[in-house]
C-alpha positions as CSV (number, residue, x, y, z in Angstrom):
1,M,-9.2,-6.8,23.3
2,N,-9.3,-6.9,27.2
3,G,-11.4,-9.3,29.2
4,R,-13.9,-6.7,30.3
5,R,-14.7,-5.8,26.7
6,S,-14.9,-9.4,25.6
7,L,-17.4,-10.2,28.3
8,T,-19.6,-7.2,27.4
9,W,-19.5,-8.3,23.7
10,V,-20.7,-11.8,24.6
11,L,-23.5,-10.6,26.9
12,D,-24.7,-8.1,24.3
13,I,-25.4,-10.8,21.6
14,L,-29.2,-11.2,22.0
15,Y,-31.6,-13.4,20.1
16,N,-34.8,-11.8,18.9
17,S,-37.2,-14.8,18.8
18,Q,-39.9,-12.8,17.0
19,K,-37.8,-11.8,14.0
20,G,-35.3,-14.7,14.1
21,N,-32.3,-12.3,14.4
22,F,-29.2,-12.2,16.4
23,I,-28.8,-8.5,17.5
24,V,-25.4,-7.3,18.5
25,S,-25.7,-4.2,20.6
26,R,-24.4,-2.1,23.4
27,T,-26.5,-0.5,26.1
28,H,-24.1,2.4,26.4
29,G,-22.5,4.9,24.0
30,P,-24.6,7.6,22.2
31,G,-25.0,7.3,18.4
32,M,-23.8,3.7,18.1
33,R,-25.5,1.5,15.6
34,P,-25.6,-2.2,16.4
35,R,-24.6,-4.9,13.9
36,S,-27.3,-7.5,13.5
37,L,-27.3,-11.0,12.0
38,S,-30.0,-13.3,10.9
39,A,-29.7,-16.9,12.1
40,L,-28.3,-17.9,8.7
41,E,-25.8,-14.9,8.6
42,A,-24.7,-15.8,12.1
43,R,-24.0,-19.3,11.0
44,I,-21.9,-18.1,8.1
45,V,-19.9,-15.6,10.1
46,L,-19.3,-17.9,13.1
47,S,-18.2,-20.7,10.7
48,L,-15.7,-18.4,9.0
49,E,-14.3,-17.3,12.3
50,E,-14.0,-20.8,13.6
51,R,-12.0,-21.8,10.5
52,G,-9.9,-18.6,10.6
53,R,-11.0,-17.5,7.2
54,E,-10.3,-13.8,6.6
55,E,-11.0,-13.6,2.9
56,L,-14.0,-15.1,1.2
57,S,-16.0,-15.1,-2.0
58,I,-19.6,-15.7,-3.2
59,D,-18.7,-19.4,-3.5
60,T,-17.6,-19.4,0.2
61,I,-20.9,-17.9,1.3
62,Q,-22.8,-20.4,-0.9
63,E,-20.9,-23.3,0.6
64,F,-21.1,-22.2,4.2
65,G,-24.7,-21.1,4.0
66,R,-25.8,-24.0,1.8
67,V,-27.8,-21.7,-0.4
68,R,-28.1,-21.0,-4.1
69,R,-25.7,-18.6,-5.8
70,G,-28.3,-15.8,-6.3
71,F,-29.2,-15.8,-2.6
72,A,-25.5,-16.0,-1.7
73,R,-25.0,-12.7,-3.5
74,K,-27.8,-11.1,-1.6
75,L,-26.3,-12.4,1.7
76,A,-22.9,-10.8,0.7
77,H,-24.7,-7.5,0.0
78,D,-26.5,-7.6,3.3
79,L,-23.4,-8.5,5.3
80,A,-21.4,-5.7,3.7
81,R,-24.2,-3.2,4.4
82,K,-24.3,-4.3,8.0
83,G,-20.5,-3.9,8.4
84,W,-19.6,-7.6,8.5
85,L,-17.9,-7.7,5.1
86,Q,-15.7,-5.3,3.2
87,R,-15.5,-5.6,-0.6
88,V,-12.0,-6.0,-1.9
89,G,-12.7,-7.0,-5.5
90,R,-15.4,-8.4,-7.8
91,G,-17.2,-11.1,-5.8
92,R,-14.4,-11.0,-3.1
93,Y,-14.8,-9.8,0.5
94,L,-12.9,-9.4,3.7
95,L,-14.5,-10.5,7.0
96,N,-14.8,-7.8,9.7
97,P,-14.8,-10.3,12.6
98,S,-16.9,-10.1,15.8
99,G,-13.8,-9.1,17.7
100,Y,-14.0,-5.7,16.1
101,G,-16.9,-4.9,18.3
102,P,-20.6,-4.4,17.7
103,D,-20.5,-1.0,16.0
104,A,-21.5,-0.9,12.3
105,G,-19.0,0.2,9.8
106,P,-16.5,-1.1,7.2
107,E,-12.9,-2.0,7.8
108,S,-11.0,1.2,8.5
109,D,-7.4,-0.1,8.1
110,P,-6.3,0.6,4.5
111,L,-3.2,-1.7,4.9
112,R,-5.4,-4.7,5.8
113,V,-7.8,-4.0,2.9
114,G,-5.0,-3.3,0.4
115,S,-3.2,-6.5,1.2
116,H,-6.3,-8.5,-0.1
117,I,-7.1,-6.5,-3.3
118,V,-4.8,-8.3,-5.8
119,R,-2.2,-11.1,-5.9
120,P,0.7,-10.9,-6.1
121,Y,1.3,-7.4,-4.9
122,Y,3.5,-5.1,-2.9
123,F,2.9,-1.8,-1.3
124,G,5.2,0.6,-3.2
125,F,6.1,4.2,-3.9
126,A,5.0,6.7,-1.3
127,T,3.2,4.0,0.7
128,A,6.3,1.9,1.1
129,A,8.4,5.0,1.8
130,E,6.0,5.9,4.7
131,L,6.1,2.4,6.1
132,W,9.9,2.5,6.1
133,G,9.9,6.0,7.7
134,L,11.4,7.6,4.6
135,L,8.4,10.0,4.1
136,L,7.0,11.7,7.1
137,Q,3.7,13.1,5.7
138,P,1.1,10.4,5.3
139,G,-0.6,10.2,1.9
140,R,-4.2,9.8,1.1
141,T,-3.5,7.3,-1.7
142,Y,-2.2,3.8,-1.1
143,Y,0.0,2.4,-3.9
144,L,-0.2,-1.3,-4.9
145,V,2.3,-2.7,-7.4
146,T,1.3,-5.8,-9.3
147,P,2.0,-7.7,-12.6
148,T,-1.7,-8.7,-12.6
149,R,-4.2,-7.2,-14.9
150,T,-7.2,-6.0,-12.9
151,A,-9.9,-3.4,-13.2
152,V,-10.9,-3.4,-9.5
153,R,-11.6,0.0,-8.0
154,I,-11.7,0.3,-4.2
155,R,-12.2,3.7,-2.6
156,R,-13.0,2.7,1.0
157,P,-11.6,3.0,3.5
158,A,-9.0,4.8,1.3
159,H,-8.1,5.5,-2.3
160,F,-6.0,2.7,-3.8
161,R,-3.9,3.2,-6.9
162,L,-2.8,0.0,-8.7
163,V,0.4,0.3,-10.7
164,R,1.0,-2.5,-13.1
165,V,4.5,-3.6,-14.0
166,A,5.9,-6.3,-16.3
167,S,6.5,-9.6,-14.5
168,R,10.3,-9.3,-15.1
169,R,10.2,-6.0,-13.2
170,F,8.3,-7.4,-10.2
171,F,11.0,-7.9,-7.7
172,G,12.7,-6.3,-4.7
173,L,9.9,-7.0,-2.1
174,T,10.0,-8.2,1.4
175,R,7.6,-8.9,4.3
176,L,6.9,-6.2,6.9
177,R,4.6,-6.4,9.9
178,R,2.6,-3.3,10.6
179,R,-0.6,-2.8,12.7
180,G,-0.8,-6.6,13.3
181,Q,-0.7,-7.3,9.5
182,N,1.9,-9.1,7.5
183,L,2.4,-7.0,4.4
184,S,4.3,-7.3,1.2
185,V,6.3,-4.1,0.7
186,S,9.1,-3.0,-1.6
187,D,12.4,-3.1,0.2
188,P,14.3,0.2,0.8
189,E,16.4,-0.1,-2.3
190,R,13.4,-0.9,-4.6
191,T,11.4,1.9,-2.9
192,V,14.1,4.4,-3.7
193,L,14.2,3.3,-7.4
194,D,10.4,3.3,-7.7
195,C,10.0,6.8,-6.2
196,L,12.7,8.2,-8.5
197,A,11.3,6.4,-11.6
198,R,7.7,7.6,-11.0
199,P,8.1,10.7,-8.8
200,E,4.4,11.6,-9.3
201,F,3.7,8.7,-7.0
202,A,6.1,10.0,-4.3
203,G,5.4,13.7,-3.9
204,G,7.3,14.8,-6.9
205,V,11.1,15.0,-7.4
206,A,11.4,16.7,-4.0
207,G,9.6,13.8,-2.4
208,A,11.9,11.3,-4.2
209,A,15.0,13.4,-3.0
210,Q,13.7,13.1,0.6
211,V,13.3,9.4,0.3
212,I,16.9,9.1,-1.0
213,A,18.3,11.3,1.8
214,R,16.5,9.3,4.5
215,A,17.3,5.9,3.0
216,K,21.1,6.5,2.4
217,P,22.3,5.3,5.8
218,Q,20.5,1.9,5.5
219,L,20.9,1.3,1.8
220,S,22.7,-1.7,0.4
221,W,24.5,-0.1,-2.6
222,D,25.4,-3.5,-4.0
223,R,21.7,-4.5,-4.0
224,L,20.8,-1.1,-5.5
225,G,23.3,-1.6,-8.3
226,A,21.9,-5.1,-9.0
227,Y,18.4,-3.8,-9.2
228,L,19.5,-1.1,-11.6
229,G,21.0,-3.8,-13.8
230,R,17.8,-5.8,-13.7
231,L,15.7,-2.8,-14.6
232,D,18.1,-1.9,-17.4
233,D,17.2,1.8,-17.1
234,R,20.4,3.9,-17.7
235,S,18.6,7.2,-17.2
236,L,17.3,6.1,-13.8
237,G,20.9,5.3,-12.7
238,L,22.2,8.7,-13.9
239,R,19.5,10.6,-12.0
240,L,20.1,8.5,-8.9
241,G,23.8,9.0,-9.1
242,Y,23.3,12.8,-9.4
243,L,21.0,12.9,-6.4
244,S,23.1,10.6,-4.3
245,E,25.9,13.3,-4.4
246,R,23.5,16.2,-4.0
247,V,21.3,15.1,-1.1
248,R,22.8,14.3,2.3
249,P,26.4,14.4,1.2
250,S,27.5,13.6,4.8
251,V,26.5,10.0,3.9
252,P,28.2,9.5,0.6
253,A,27.7,6.6,-1.7
254,P,30.6,4.2,-2.0
255,K,33.2,5.4,-4.5
256,R,33.1,2.1,-6.4
257,W,29.4,2.5,-6.9
258,T,29.6,6.1,-8.3
259,E,32.5,5.1,-10.5
260,R,30.5,2.2,-11.9
261,F,27.4,4.3,-12.7
262,R,28.7,7.7,-13.5
263,A,28.1,9.1,-17.0
264,R,30.2,8.0,-20.0
265,G,30.8,10.0,-23.1
266,E,28.1,8.1,-25.1
267,D,25.4,8.5,-22.5
268,P,22.5,10.8,-23.3
269,W,21.6,13.9,-21.4
270,V,18.8,13.2,-19.0
271,P,16.4,15.7,-17.5
272,L,16.2,15.5,-13.7
273,G,12.5,16.3,-13.5
274,P,9.7,15.2,-15.8
275,P,10.0,17.2,-19.0
276,R,6.2,17.7,-19.2
277,T,6.4,19.7,-16.0
278,Y,9.8,21.3,-16.2
279,G,10.8,21.3,-19.8
280,R,14.2,20.2,-21.1
281,R,16.4,23.2,-20.4
282,G,18.6,24.0,-17.5
283,P,22.2,23.8,-16.2
284,R,24.1,20.7,-17.2
285,D,26.0,18.4,-14.8
286,R,28.8,16.7,-16.9
287,R,29.7,14.1,-14.3
288,W,26.2,12.5,-14.5
289,H,24.9,14.0,-17.8
290,I,21.9,15.5,-16.0
291,V,20.0,18.5,-17.1
292,V,18.9,20.2,-13.9
293,N,15.6,21.5,-15.2
294,L,14.1,22.4,-11.9
295,P,15.1,25.0,-9.4
296,E,17.1,23.9,-6.3
297,R,14.6,25.4,-4.0
298,E,12.0,23.1,-5.4
299,L,14.3,20.1,-5.2
300,F,14.7,20.6,-1.5
301,A,11.1,21.8,-0.8
302,E,10.3,18.8,1.4
303,G,13.0,19.6,3.9
304,D,16.7,20.1,4.3
305,T,18.1,17.0,2.6
306,R,21.5,18.6,2.0
């Protein structure tokens, strides 16, 4: 925020002595609704900002406001309605600080909201692919992967899909800074495996193929192999091996990697696409024991990944 805007913001915080309210407003801009604060609400918000608190609970409001729990719930409801708080779970909120300006409205950055919904977590599937530049078309759903059981449903400012995994499968994440936020995100290797394992969360098999094609130049094939070993999913390795040779062949996988993971005589035949969608019939690739049960034009529908 530049100096001019900061000054305007300070000058536009007025105190209404008759109603006992702080009124945050602008004298310019059509259709703008000011955010207002009662004296008690202002004390809570300013105390949170002074301490650098971004996430809070009903207990926090009760402590800072020195009020009973029932009234703390009412304060949380009122602050959320006025645009000062954003709900991120049952009894949990995210502060929309004064630096955001005086206009009413909830937090509009899904990445900031999503990073506070559940712990531990990582942004995965199509969301991680977009953050790494592996999918170009932004999605409307933000995918959060977690080993935690939760029933929270947040639909503002976006639709969040929580995908629960077993604790032993919760690995392969890193930190990534985007839009001023430090985010937990699956690394490129885990992103590739997640998208191929659950293509419905990545734009289908064609979307997963695009992710593989764009990721190939930056992949650590040793790390990819180690992840496959930890996941203990032979069919996933066969499908990845097949696609690694079909998409973007100008960037081949290391020979030692393909020799390690290629099909053996005892391996089962694995459908490339979900059988519920494509059935179990199609041409057979003997090198990878893959049943190519979807047409090639659909496999490359998201762009030329050959």
